[in-house]
C-alpha positions in Angstrom: 48.3 -41.8 224.6 51.1 -39.6 223.0 52.1 -40.7 219.6 55.5 -38.3 219.4 58.7 -38.9 221.5 59.9 -37.0 224.4 62.8 -34.7 223.5 65.8 -36.4 224.6 67.3 -32.0 225.1 67.0 -30.2 228.0 66.5 -27.4 225.3 65.8 -27.2 221.9 68.0 -24.2 219.8 68.1 -22.7 216.5 70.6 -22.9 213.9 72.2 -18.8 213.9 74.6 -18.7 210.4 77.7 -15.7 210.4 76.9 -13.0 208.2 80.1 -11.1 207.2 78.7 -7.6 208.4 78.5 -5.4 210.9 76.4 -4.0 212.8 75.7 0.0 212.0 74.3 0.1 215.6 77.1 -0.9 218.1 80.0 -1.3 215.1 80.1 -4.6 216.0 81.2 -7.8 214.3 79.2 -10.7 215.9 76.0 -10.8 213.4 73.7 -13.7 213.0 71.0 -15.1 210.9 67.9 -16.6 211.8 64.4 -17.6 212.2 62.2 -15.7 214.8 58.7 -16.0 216.2 57.8 -12.5 216.9 54.8 -10.6 216.6 52.9 -11.0 213.5 54.1 -14.5 213.0 57.9 -16.3 211.7 60.9 -13.7 210.4 63.8 -14.4 209.0 66.3 -11.9 210.7 69.6 -11.0 210.4 70.6 -9.4 214.3 73.9 -8.6 216.0 74.5 -10.3 218.8 75.7 -7.8 220.7 73.0 -4.7 220.6 70.6 -6.9 219.1 69.9 -4.5 216.8 68.0 -5.7 213.8 69.7 -5.2 210.4 67.2 -6.9 208.4 63.6 -8.6 209.2 61.4 -10.3 206.5 58.7 -12.1 206.9 59.1 -16.2 206.6 56.3 -18.4 205.8 53.1 -18.1 207.8 54.0 -22.2 209.7 58.0 -21.2 210.1 59.4 -24.4 208.9 56.2 -26.9 209.1 55.0 -27.4 205.5 51.4 -29.5 205.1 51.3 -32.3 202.5 48.9 -31.0 201.0 50.4 -28.1 199.9 53.3 -30.3 198.1 51.6 -33.1 196.1 51.0 -31.5 192.8 
């Protein structure tokens, strides 16, 4: 028995915030910030959307946006 409803969307998307910057690799101005799951876990990245060069890449919380209840109760 499944306790969670199936998503109504065919695909899931993450919100990408526009960043006022230029890419040092290609000079493009379409730069966005968003979370990424890759080797080593979750990362907050700022990437050029034209050539996919990473401008910054910082570790994010180990479980991404999921916050276990026991860690927030005081």
